[in-house]
N, C-alpha and C positions, 0 to 999 in steps of 0.2 A: 710123722708125717712126713709125705712129700714133699721137693724146694717148691715147685709151682704152686701147689696148693698152698702152703706156704704164705709168695708174693702172692698168688690172689685174696687171701688173707690180709693180709698184709694192708690193700685199700681199704679194706673194709673197718677192721680194727686196732692198727699200730700198735700201737701199747700191748696192746696182748701177746701180740707174737712175739714183739722184743721182748717181754719180759717171760716170755715163759721157754722164750732162747734162752736166757740170760741163766734162769732158775735147775735149767734141766741138766746144766753142764758141759750143752750143747754150745763152749768157747771155745772151744780148746782150737789150738796155731794148727792143725791140719785143717779140720775143718775152716775156720777161719780165712786162711788162704785159698784153701778152696774155693772158697764161694765169694772172694775179692779174685781169682785167674776167671772161675765162669761170668761174673760182672763184666771182666775187662774185652772177655772173647765176645759177652755176645753185641755189646760198645762196636765193639770190630767191625762182625759180622755186620752191625748196622749200618756203618760209615759204607759197608759196599755199595750198597744202589749213588748213592751221592760220589764214590772213586770212578762208577761205572757211565756214569753221566759228566761227570770233566773231563775222565778218556775221550769220549762221544764227539765233545765240543772241544776240547786242543786236542788231538794226537799226536801231540810231541813227547806227552810221558804217556807210555803203556797202560793201560786198565792192572796188568799185572807188577811195573813195578810201584805204580802207588797202592796196590796190596800190599805188595810187602814193607811198604815204608808205615801203613799203618799196622800190619800186623805189626813193626818192631814197637813203633809207638803203643799201639793199646795193651797186647798181649806181654813186653816185653820191660816197655820200663815203667810204664804208670802202676802199675803191683808196686812198685817201691817207689815211685808218687806217693800214692797210698798209705803204704805203711809210715811214710815220712808225714805226711800232712795227719795220719792219726796219730805219732808221735806228737809233735807241737800242738794241736787238740790236748793229748793225757799232759802237756810240761803247764796251756797255758790255766788248765781245771788244778792242777796244779799250785800257782801263782795264784789263783783264784780262791784258795783254801776247799774246794772241791774234790770230797774223797768217790773216787770210780775205780775203779779196778783197770787197767792199763788194755787185756785181752775182751774185758766186756765192751772198753770205749771203740778199740779197733772193730771188734763184732757188730757193735753198733753201725761204725760206720762202712763198713764193706757192706752188711744186710740192708743197709737203703739204698748204694750203688744197686745191690744184685736186686732190689723192688723194684726199683727206678725202672731197668731194663725193658720193661714192655715200651715205653715208652721214648725208647731209646731206641729202639726198631721201629719204631710209629715215627717218629721223629726222622729216622736218616730214609725212612719210603717215599716218606712226604714232601720229602730235600730232594730225593733222587727222580721223583714225578715231579715234579713242580718247581724245580728248582732254589734262588731266591726267593721266596713268594713270602707272603705273612702268615700263611696256613702254615708252611715250614717253622717258621717263626716262633709262629706258636705253640709248634707241636716241643719244639726247643729246651721254650721257657717254661712249657709244663713238663717234661721230666727234670729239668734242673728244679724246677723246682718240686717235684715229688723229690728227687734227692736229698733234700736240702731240708725239706718235712720232717722226711726217713728217717734223718740223721741227726734233728736236735730232739726227737722221739725217742732216738735210739739210745743220744746219750742221757737224755733226763731215767730212764729205764739203767741205765749203769752206775748214775749216779746214786737212781735207788737203790739196787740191789750192791752196791758200795755201803751202803748205811744199815742195809740190813744186817752184815757179816759184822 
C-alpha cells in the first residue's frame, strides 16, 4: 500500500496500520530512515510559510538565509535528534523491563512523525497566514498531539510484537 494511503488510514485506525507494518517486516533500517527523512523534509516544507512571513516583517535576514537554517535544522540535524530520542525511549522501556525490539520502537516513533506531517503542514500554513494567533497555536497543538498519540500507539504495537516473538 502507498505511504499516502497508510497516512490517511493512520488517522482512522492507527493501531492497525502500525501492527500491520511491524508484522509485515516493514521495519528495516533503510525504511525507517526513509520515513524519518521524509517526515523531517515535510516539516521543513511546513516551516516555509512562517519563514516567508518573518522575512517580510523583518527583512534584515533574508528568506533564503532563514530557509537554509531551517533546512539544516530539520533535514540534517533533527533526524539525528530523533534517532537519539528513539534510543532513549528504548532504554527507558528496557529499564522498565518492557520488551520491544529496537527497530520497532524506532519505526513507531518515525512513523508517528510522518503520519502527523499533514497536521504540521496545516500548522505551518496557518502560522504563515495568521502569524502568532490562537488558530495557529491550536493547529500546532493538534500536530504535537497527533504525534504523541501516534507515537504512543506505535510503542504499544512495538511492545506487542516484541511479546509475540
